[in-house]
C-alpha positions as CSV (number, residue, x, y, z in Angstrom):
1,M,0.0,0.0,0.0
2,G,1.5,3.3,-1.1
3,R,2.0,6.2,1.3
4,Q,-1.0,8.6,1.6
5,R,-0.5,12.0,0.1
6,D,0.1,14.7,2.8
7,Q,-2.9,17.0,3.1
8,F,-0.6,20.1,3.1
9,W,0.2,19.6,-0.6
10,D,-3.2,21.2,-1.1
11,H,-1.5,24.5,-0.2
12,A,1.4,24.3,-2.6
13,E,2.3,23.5,-6.1
14,K,4.8,20.7,-6.5
15,L,8.0,21.2,-8.5
16,N,10.7,18.8,-9.5
17,D,12.9,19.6,-6.5
18,G,10.5,21.6,-4.2
19,F,7.3,23.6,-4.2
20,I,5.7,27.0,-4.8
21,C,3.5,28.3,-1.9
22,N,-0.1,29.0,-3.1
23,Y,-0.3,32.1,-0.8
24,C,3.0,34.0,-1.0
25,E,4.0,32.4,-4.4
26,K,7.6,31.9,-3.3
27,E,9.6,28.9,-4.3
28,F,11.4,26.6,-2.0
29,T,13.2,23.2,-2.1
30,G,11.9,20.2,-0.1
31,G,8.6,18.4,0.5
32,A,5.7,18.2,2.9
33,T,7.7,18.8,6.0
34,R,9.1,22.1,4.8
35,I,5.6,23.1,3.5
36,K,4.3,22.8,7.1
37,A,7.2,24.7,8.5
38,H,6.8,27.4,5.9
39,L,3.0,27.8,6.6
40,A,3.4,27.4,10.4
41,G,6.3,29.9,10.6
42,I,8.3,27.5,12.8
43,P,11.9,28.6,13.3
44,G,14.9,26.4,12.8
45,H,13.9,24.9,9.4
46,D,16.1,27.2,7.3
47,I,12.9,28.3,5.5
48,Q,11.2,31.7,5.4
49,A,7.8,32.0,7.0
50,C,4.8,32.6,4.8
51,N,3.5,36.2,5.1
52,A,0.2,35.6,3.3
53,V,-1.1,32.4,4.8
54,P,-4.7,32.4,6.0
55,Q,-4.9,32.2,9.8
56,D,-6.8,29.0,9.8
57,V,-4.2,27.3,7.6
58,Q,-1.4,28.6,9.7
59,E,-3.0,27.4,12.9
60,K,-3.6,24.0,11.4
61,A,0.1,23.7,10.3
62,Q,1.3,24.9,13.8
63,A,-0.9,22.3,15.5
64,T,0.5,19.5,13.2
65,Q,4.0,20.5,13.9
66,K,3.4,20.7,17.7
67,K,1.7,17.3,17.7
68,R,4.7,15.8,15.9
69,E,7.1,17.4,18.3
70,T,5.1,16.3,21.3
71,Q,5.0,12.7,20.2
72,V,8.7,12.6,20.0
73,T,9.3,14.5,23.2
74,Q,6.9,12.4,25.3
75,G,8.8,9.3,24.4
76,T,12.0,10.9,25.4
77,N,10.7,12.3,28.6
78,K,9.3,8.9,29.5
79,K,12.8,7.5,29.2
80,L,14.3,10.4,31.2
81,K,11.9,9.7,34.1
82,S,13.2,6.2,34.4
83,V,16.8,7.4,34.7
84,S,16.9,7.4,38.5
85,T,15.9,3.8,38.8
86,S,17.7,2.4,35.7
87,A,21.0,4.2,36.6
88,S,21.0,2.4,40.0
89,K,21.1,-1.0,38.3
90,S,23.7,-2.4,35.9
91,K,24.4,0.9,34.3
92,T,25.8,2.5,37.4
93,K,28.7,0.1,37.3
94,T,30.1,1.9,34.3
95,Q,28.4,5.3,34.1
96,G,26.6,7.7,36.3
97,K,23.2,9.3,36.1
98,E,24.3,12.3,34.0
99,E,26.1,10.1,31.5
100,Y,23.1,7.9,31.2
101,R,20.8,10.9,30.6
102,A,23.2,12.0,27.9
103,E,23.0,8.6,26.3
104,I,19.2,8.9,26.3
105,I,19.4,12.3,24.6
106,L,21.7,10.9,22.0
107,N,19.3,8.0,21.4
108,D,16.5,10.5,21.0
109,V,18.4,12.5,18.4
110,M,19.2,9.3,16.5
111,D,15.5,8.3,16.6
112,R,14.5,11.7,15.1
113,L,17.2,11.5,12.4
114,I,16.2,7.9,11.5
115,A,12.5,9.0,11.4
116,N,13.4,11.9,9.0
117,V,15.5,9.7,6.7
118,S,12.7,7.0,6.7
119,S,10.2,9.7,5.8
120,L,12.4,10.9,3.0
121,A,12.8,7.3,1.8
122,T,9.0,6.8,1.5
123,E,8.8,9.9,-0.8
124,H,11.4,8.6,-3.2
125,I,10.8,5.1,-4.6
126,N,14.4,4.5,-5.6
127,F,15.9,5.8,-2.4
128,E,18.0,3.1,-0.7
129,L,18.0,3.3,3.1
130,S,21.5,2.3,4.1
131,F,23.9,4.2,6.4
132,K,26.4,3.6,9.1
133,V,26.7,5.0,12.6
134,D,30.0,6.8,11.7
135,L,28.2,8.5,8.8
136,L,25.4,9.7,11.1
137,E,28.0,11.1,13.5
138,T,29.6,13.0,10.6
139,L,26.2,14.5,9.6
140,F,25.2,15.2,13.2
141,K,22.7,18.0,14.1
142,I,20.9,18.5,17.4
143,R,17.8,20.5,18.2
144,F,18.0,20.9,21.9
145,V,14.9,22.3,23.6
146,L,15.3,23.3,27.2
147,G,12.6,22.7,29.8
148,T,11.7,24.8,32.8
149,N,13.2,24.3,36.2
150,S,9.9,22.9,37.6
151,K,9.3,19.3,38.5
152,S,6.4,17.0,37.5
153,N,3.9,15.6,40.0
154,D,6.0,12.6,40.8
155,G,9.0,14.8,41.6
156,S,11.1,14.0,38.5
157,D,12.7,16.6,36.2
158,E,10.7,17.8,33.2
159,G,12.6,18.4,29.9
160,Y,16.3,18.8,29.2
161,R,18.8,20.8,31.2
162,I,21.6,22.8,29.6
163,K,24.2,20.8,31.7
164,E,23.2,17.6,29.9
165,L,25.0,18.9,26.9
166,G,28.2,18.9,29.0
167,C,28.1,15.1,29.1
168,L,28.2,14.8,25.3
169,K,31.9,15.0,25.1
170,N,32.3,14.1,21.4
171,L,29.5,16.3,20.2
172,E,30.4,18.0,16.8
173,G,28.6,19.6,13.9
174,E,25.5,21.7,14.3
175,I,23.4,22.4,17.4
176,D,20.3,24.6,18.0
177,I,19.5,25.4,21.6
178,Y,16.0,26.8,22.4
179,N,14.3,28.3,25.5
180,L,17.6,29.8,26.9
181,E,15.5,32.0,29.1
182,N,15.2,28.9,31.3
183,V,19.0,29.0,32.1
184,E,19.5,30.9,35.3
185,D,23.1,32.2,35.2
186,K,26.6,32.1,33.7
187,E,27.6,29.0,35.8
188,E,24.6,27.0,34.5
189,A,25.4,28.0,30.9
190,Q,29.0,27.1,31.3
191,S,27.9,23.6,32.4
192,A,27.1,22.9,28.7
193,K,30.8,23.1,28.0
194,L,30.3,24.5,24.5
195,K,33.9,25.8,24.6
196,E,35.2,22.3,24.6
197,K,33.0,21.0,21.7
198,E,34.0,21.4,18.0
199,I,30.6,22.8,16.9
200,F,30.9,24.6,13.6
201,K,27.3,25.9,13.5
202,L,25.6,27.2,16.6
203,R,22.1,28.7,17.0
204,L,21.2,30.2,20.4
205,N,17.5,31.0,20.8
206,W,15.6,32.8,23.6
207,N,11.8,33.1,23.8
208,C,10.5,36.5,22.6
209,S,8.3,37.1,25.6
210,G,9.6,39.0,28.6
211,V,12.7,40.2,26.8
212,E,12.7,43.6,28.5
213,D,13.1,42.0,32.0
214,R,16.1,39.8,31.2
215,Y,18.9,42.4,30.6
216,D,21.6,41.3,33.0
217,K,20.6,37.6,33.1
218,D,20.8,37.2,29.3
219,V,24.2,38.9,29.2
220,K,25.6,36.5,31.8
221,V,24.1,33.4,30.1
222,L,25.5,34.4,26.7
223,E,28.9,34.9,28.3
224,G,28.7,31.3,29.6
225,L,27.8,29.9,26.2
226,Q,31.1,30.9,24.6
227,P,31.7,28.4,21.8
228,H,34.8,26.5,20.5
229,P,37.3,28.6,18.4
230,N,36.5,26.4,15.4
231,L,33.0,27.9,15.1
232,K,32.0,28.9,11.5
233,S,28.4,30.0,11.9
234,L,26.6,31.8,14.8
235,T,23.0,32.8,15.1
236,I,21.5,34.6,18.1
237,H,17.8,35.0,18.3
238,F,15.7,37.1,20.7
239,Y,18.6,37.8,23.0
240,G,17.5,40.3,25.7
241,G,20.8,41.9,26.8
242,K,21.7,45.5,26.2
243,K,25.1,44.6,24.8
244,F,27.0,41.5,23.6
245,P,29.8,39.8,25.6
246,S,33.3,40.4,24.4
247,W,33.7,36.9,22.9
248,V,31.2,37.8,20.1
249,G,33.5,39.0,17.3
250,L,36.8,38.3,19.1
251,S,39.2,38.3,16.2
252,S,42.0,36.8,18.1
253,L,40.0,33.7,18.8
254,Y,37.4,33.2,16.0
255,H,39.6,33.0,12.9
256,N,37.2,30.6,11.2
257,L,33.9,32.4,11.8
258,I,32.2,32.9,8.4
259,E,28.6,33.8,9.1
260,I,26.9,35.8,11.9
261,N,23.1,36.3,12.1
262,L,21.8,38.5,14.9
263,S,18.0,38.4,14.9
264,Y,15.6,40.5,17.0
265,C,18.0,41.3,19.8
266,M,15.5,44.1,20.6
267,E,17.1,45.5,23.8
268,C,20.6,45.8,22.4
269,E,21.8,49.4,22.3
270,E,24.9,48.9,20.3
271,V,26.1,46.4,17.6
272,P,29.0,44.1,18.5
273,T,32.5,44.6,17.4
274,L,32.9,42.5,14.2
275,G,35.2,44.5,11.9
276,Q,38.4,42.6,12.7
277,L,37.1,39.1,12.1
278,P,39.4,37.8,9.4
279,S,37.0,35.3,7.7
280,L,33.6,36.8,8.2
281,R,31.7,36.7,4.9
282,V,28.0,37.0,5.8
283,L,26.6,39.4,8.4
284,K,22.9,39.8,8.9
285,I,21.4,42.1,11.6
286,R,17.7,42.3,12.0
287,G,15.4,43.8,14.6
288,M,17.9,45.8,16.8
289,W,15.3,48.4,17.6
290,K,17.3,50.4,20.2
291,V,20.5,50.9,18.2
292,S,20.5,54.6,17.2
293,C,24.1,54.8,16.0
294,I,26.6,52.5,14.4
295,G,30.0,53.9,15.4
296,S,33.5,52.8,16.2
297,E,32.3,49.8,18.3
298,F,31.2,48.1,15.0
299,Y,34.6,48.3,13.4
300,F,37.2,47.9,16.2
301,Y,37.8,47.6,19.9
302,S,38.6,50.6,22.0
303,D,41.9,49.2,23.1
304,G,43.7,50.5,20.0
305,S,44.2,47.1,18.5
306,Y,43.1,48.4,15.1
307,R,46.3,50.3,14.8
308,N,47.9,47.1,13.5
309,T,45.0,46.6,11.0
310,I,45.1,47.7,7.4
311,T,41.6,46.4,6.5
312,L,38.3,46.2,8.3
313,F,35.7,43.6,7.4
314,P,38.4,42.1,5.1
315,A,36.4,39.1,3.8
316,L,32.7,40.4,4.1
317,R,30.7,39.6,1.0
318,I,27.1,40.0,2.2
319,L,25.8,42.7,4.7
320,K,22.1,43.1,5.6
321,L,20.7,45.6,8.1
322,V,16.9,45.3,8.5
323,R,14.4,46.8,10.9
324,M,16.8,49.0,12.7
325,E,14.0,51.4,13.4
326,T,15.8,54.0,15.5
327,L,19.1,53.9,13.6
328,E,19.9,57.6,12.6
329,E,23.6,57.5,12.0
330,W,26.0,55.1,10.4
331,K,29.5,56.5,10.8
332,D,32.4,55.8,8.5
333,A,35.4,53.9,10.0
334,K,38.0,56.3,8.6
335,E,36.5,59.3,10.3
336,L,36.8,57.5,13.6
337,T,40.5,56.9,13.5
338,T,43.5,59.1,13.9
339,T,45.9,56.7,12.1
340,D,46.6,56.3,8.4
341,E,47.1,52.5,8.8
342,V,43.4,51.7,8.1
343,L,43.5,51.5,4.4
344,S,40.2,50.0,3.4
345,V,36.7,49.0,4.7
346,F,34.5,46.4,3.1
347,P,37.0,45.7,0.2
348,C,35.1,42.5,-0.8
349,L,31.5,43.5,-0.2
350,E,29.2,42.2,-3.0
351,E,25.7,42.5,-1.6
352,L,24.3,45.2,0.6
353,S,20.7,45.2,1.8
354,I,19.1,47.9,4.0
355,G,15.5,47.8,4.9
356,C,13.0,49.3,7.3
357,C,15.4,51.8,8.7
358,A,13.0,54.7,9.1
359,E,15.5,57.3,10.6
360,L,18.6,56.6,8.6
361,R,19.7,59.5,6.4
362,Y,23.2,58.7,5.1
363,L,25.4,55.8,4.4
364,P,29.1,55.8,5.3
365,D,31.6,57.0,2.7
366,S,33.4,53.7,2.6
367,L,30.3,52.2,0.8
368,H,30.6,54.8,-1.9
369,T,34.0,53.6,-2.8
370,C,33.2,49.9,-2.5
371,V,34.7,48.6,-5.8
372,S,33.2,45.1,-5.5
373,L,29.6,45.9,-4.8
374,Q,27.3,44.0,-7.3
375,K,23.9,44.0,-5.7
376,L,22.3,46.9,-3.7
377,V,18.8,46.5,-2.2
378,V,17.1,49.3,-0.3
379,W,13.5,49.5,0.9
380,D,11.4,51.4,3.4
381,C,14.0,54.0,4.2
382,P,12.0,57.2,3.9
383,E,14.8,59.6,5.1
384,L,17.7,58.1,3.1
385,S,18.9,60.7,0.6
386,S,21.7,59.0,-1.3
387,L,23.1,55.6,-2.3
388,P,26.5,54.4,-3.2
389,G,27.4,54.9,-6.9
390,V,30.0,52.3,-7.8
391,R,31.2,51.0,-11.2
392,S,30.7,47.3,-10.3
393,L,27.0,47.5,-9.5
394,Q,24.9,44.9,-11.4
395,K,21.6,44.8,-9.6
396,L,19.7,47.7,-7.9
397,V,16.5,47.5,-6.0
398,V,14.9,50.7,-4.5
399,E,11.4,50.6,-3.0
400,D,9.6,53.2,-0.9
401,C,12.5,55.6,-0.4
402,P,10.9,59.0,-1.3
403,N,13.8,61.2,-0.3
404,L,16.4,59.7,-2.7
405,M,17.6,62.4,-5.0
406,S,19.7,60.1,-7.2
407,L,20.1,56.5,-8.1
408,P,23.6,55.2,-8.8
409,G,24.1,54.8,-12.6
410,V,20.4,54.6,-13.4
411,G,19.8,57.8,-11.4
412,S,22.3,59.6,-13.5
413,I,20.4,58.6,-16.6
414,I,16.8,59.2,-15.7
415,R,17.4,62.4,-13.7
416,R,20.3,64.3,-15.1
417,G,21.3,62.7,-18.4
418,I,24.1,60.2,-18.5
419,E,27.0,60.8,-16.2
420,D,29.3,57.8,-16.6
421,P,27.0,55.1,-15.2
422,P,28.2,51.6,-14.3
423,N,28.7,49.7,-17.6
424,G,27.8,46.4,-15.9
425,L,24.4,47.4,-14.4
426,Q,22.0,44.7,-15.6
427,C,18.9,44.7,-13.3
428,V,17.0,47.6,-11.7
429,I,13.9,47.4,-9.5
430,Y,12.5,50.9,-8.7
431,S,9.4,51.9,-6.9
432,E,8.8,55.7,-6.7
433,N,6.7,57.7,-4.4
434,G,8.7,60.9,-4.2
435,D,7.5,64.2,-5.6
436,F,9.9,65.4,-8.2
437,R,10.1,66.1,-12.0
438,L,12.4,64.4,-14.4
439,P,14.1,66.2,-17.3
440,S,14.2,64.4,-20.7
441,T,17.3,62.6,-21.8
442,S,18.6,61.2,-25.1
443,S,21.3,59.1,-23.6
444,I,21.8,55.3,-24.2
445,H,22.4,52.7,-21.6
446,P,24.2,49.7,-23.1
447,S,24.0,47.0,-20.5
448,L,20.7,47.2,-18.5
449,Q,18.8,44.0,-19.3
450,K,16.1,43.8,-16.6
451,L,14.0,46.7,-15.3
452,K,11.0,46.8,-13.0
453,L,9.3,50.1,-12.4
454,A,6.4,50.4,-9.9
455,N,4.2,53.4,-9.3
456,C,6.3,55.7,-11.5
457,R,5.2,58.8,-13.3
458,D,4.6,58.6,-17.1
459,L,7.5,61.0,-17.6
460,L,9.9,58.4,-16.1
461,L,8.4,55.8,-18.4
462,D,9.5,57.8,-21.4
463,Q,13.1,57.2,-20.4
464,I,12.8,53.4,-20.9
465,Q,13.3,53.9,-24.7
466,Y,17.0,54.5,-24.1
467,F,17.6,51.2,-22.4
468,I,18.1,49.4,-25.7
469,A,19.5,46.2,-24.2
470,L,16.4,45.4,-22.1
471,K,15.3,41.7,-22.1
472,I,12.8,41.8,-19.3
473,L,10.6,44.8,-18.6
474,W,8.0,45.0,-15.8
475,I,5.9,48.2,-15.4
476,Q,3.4,48.3,-12.6
477,G,0.9,51.1,-11.9
478,S,0.0,53.8,-14.4
479,D,-3.1,55.9,-13.8
480,E,-3.2,58.0,-17.0
481,M,-1.6,56.2,-20.0
482,V,-4.2,55.1,-22.5
483,A,-1.8,53.6,-25.2
484,L,1.8,52.4,-25.2
485,P,4.0,54.7,-27.2
486,E,5.5,53.8,-30.6
487,W,9.0,53.7,-29.3
488,F,8.3,50.3,-27.6
489,G,8.9,48.8,-31.0
490,N,12.6,49.9,-30.7
491,L,13.2,47.6,-27.7
492,S,14.4,44.9,-30.1
493,S,16.1,42.8,-27.5
494,L,12.9,42.6,-25.3
495,Q,11.9,39.0,-24.5
496,E,9.5,39.4,-21.6
497,L,7.0,42.2,-21.0
498,Y,4.8,42.6,-17.9
499,L,2.1,45.3,-17.6
500,L,0.2,45.4,-14.4
501,D,-2.4,47.8,-12.9
502,W,-2.7,50.1,-15.9
503,W,-6.2,51.4,-15.1
504,E,-6.6,53.4,-18.4
505,L,-4.7,51.3,-20.8
506,V,-6.7,50.5,-24.0
507,H,-4.2,50.1,-26.8
508,L,-0.8,48.7,-27.6
509,P,1.5,50.5,-30.1
510,T,0.7,49.9,-33.8
511,E,1.0,46.4,-35.2
512,E,4.1,47.5,-37.1
513,A,5.8,48.6,-33.9
514,M,4.9,45.4,-32.1
515,R,6.0,43.2,-35.0
516,R,9.5,44.7,-34.6
517,L,9.7,43.0,-31.2
518,T,11.0,39.8,-32.8
519,Q,12.5,38.4,-29.6
520,L,9.4,38.9,-27.5
521,K,8.4,35.5,-26.1
522,T,6.1,36.4,-23.2
523,L,3.5,39.2,-22.8
524,I,1.4,39.4,-19.6
525,I,-1.2,42.1,-19.1
526,Y,-2.8,41.9,-15.7
527,D,-5.5,44.1,-14.0
528,C,-5.8,46.4,-17.0
529,P,-9.7,46.6,-17.1
530,K,-10.0,48.7,-20.2
531,F,-7.7,46.8,-22.5
532,E,-9.5,45.8,-25.7
533,D,-9.5,42.3,-27.1
534,N,-9.1,43.5,-30.6
535,E,-5.5,44.4,-29.8
536,L,-4.6,40.8,-29.8
537,I,-4.0,40.7,-33.6
538,K,-1.0,42.9,-33.0
539,I,0.7,40.3,-30.9
540,S,-0.2,37.1,-32.7
541,H,3.5,36.4,-33.2
542,V,4.2,36.2,-29.4
543,P,4.3,32.6,-28.2
544,W,2.9,33.2,-24.7
545,V,0.2,35.9,-24.1
546,Q,-1.9,36.2,-20.9
547,I,-4.5,39.0,-20.7
548,N,-6.3,39.7,-17.3
549,D,-6.3,36.0,-16.6
550,G,-5.3,33.7,-13.7
551,K,-3.5,34.7,-10.5
552,R,-1.2,37.7,-10.2
553,P,2.0,37.1,-12.2
554,R,5.4,36.7,-10.7
555,C,8.9,36.9,-12.2
556,L,11.8,35.3,-10.4
557,D,14.3,37.7,-11.9
558,F,12.7,40.5,-9.8
559,E,12.3,38.7,-6.5
560,Y,14.7,39.3,-3.6
561,E,15.0,38.3,0.0
562,D,13.8,41.0,2.5
C-alpha cells in the first residue's frame, strides 16, 4: 500500500525539487515537512515563514508541527523519568546518572534522524535506506529544547537541562538550543561546555516574551555559552541583553567564523565589534530596535588594537541591516580613526541590503568607494537621501525611499542625463513615491537587461526607450496612460514584457511597432480593465500571451530576500 499524500500539498504546487506556496507564491526546495514549517512559521527549518497564509491554515500547520514534536518529546521524557531507577542498576557500574541521561538524549536524536530519513525514503521510490553510525556522526545535528526548572507531579525533572549537553563529550557539527530564558546564570550556561566541543554551526534561541526583563541575566548566560574557536556560523535570536559579551566577534579567537546572524535582539543598544574578524563573509542584523548609531564599536575595539589593522571587514561579502527602526547615523570607520594605517573598509562587499530603517539619512563614505559591490537592495528608508554609486553594480532594488535624490548609474540617466553610469548594471527594480520632476534625456544605456518600475510617473516611463539592451521589462501602476508609445517597438532585445495595474490602458503600439519585437516570447497584461481584445491581432506572433487572466503574475528575476 502506497504512502498517503500529505494534506498540506493542497496549499502548494509541487516542483521537481521543491514547491511553490499558493499564498506568497515563493519557491522553496523540499517536501511536505518544509511546507508545514513554511506555513506554520516555525523557526529552525532554514525556510522563510509565509507572510500571506490564512490564519486557519497557519494554525492547522502549527498544530500539526506541535503534535509531531510532542509525540517525539513524550517518548524521550518517559525515558528520562526512568533514569533514577535504571541508573541504579547495571548501568551504574560503568556510568553515572548524568552520563546515562546524555545517552538517552543521544538516542532521542538518533531516533529523530532515522525517522526523518525514513520519511524521505518513502517519498522517493528509488531511495535506498542504508547508512552507518559513523556517517550519522559526521552529519550530526541536534535541536536541543530546554525545559523549565519545575518538576512533575512525581518529583522527576521535566525536559532537558543545559548541563546535559556537557556530558556529550564528542559532540560535533550543528546544534540549535531553544528556550535559553530557562537558564539561570553564567555558571549553569558554562555547564554545557560548549567551549570544549567542536561545533561549527551554533544557534542560540531565547523566547521573545519577557525580553525587557532579562537584561543582566541574558548577558551572563550568553557569556557562559562561549563556543569553541573552530566555530564557523553563529545565530543569536531574541537575546535580551543591552550589549553583547566580548567573545562575540573576538578576532584573536574566532579566525574561522564565516557567518553571523543577529535576529531581533531588541534590547541591544549597540552592535557588537565585528570589523576585525578575518574570515567573516556574511553578516545579517535584524530587529535591533534600540541601536541609534553604528559607530566605532562596529569596526574595532577601543583598546587601540586596530592600529595594526590595514583592512576592516576584510572578507565580508554580504551585509544586511533590517528593521533598525531607530538607527539615525552610520559612521564611517576612517573618520573615527587618527591613524593612516586603516587603508580600506568592506573591500570584498558584493551584496548590501538595507530595509525598514526609518530614521537613517546617510550611508558611510566607505560604501561609496566599494569597488566590488554588485547588488544593492534598499527599501522602506524614507529619510535616506543618497546611495553608493559604484562602477561594479549589477543589480539595484529601490522601493519606498521617497527622499532619494539620485540612483547610482540609473539615477544619472533618468534624472540628469548620462554621467558615466556603471557599464555592468544589468537589473533595476525601482518603486517611486517621491514628488519630483524628471528632465528628458537622449542618452543610451548599453547594459541594462532587466528593469522593474512600480508606481512611477509617465515622464519616467519615457526614459525606458533609451535602455536598448532590455530583455525583461515589468511596469506596474499607471493611472493615466491610454496607449503604449510607438518607441516600444525599438526595444528589439525585449523577451518578456509585464504590464500590471494600468487602469486606463486601452491600446498597444501599432501592429508595425509590435512586429519589430521579434525576440518577445512572453507578454502578460494583468489588472488592466479597459484593455481591448481586438488588440490581440498585433501580438499574434508572441508565443505566450496572458490578458487579465489567472492569478497575479510573478517573475523570479525581480524577487529578492527581504
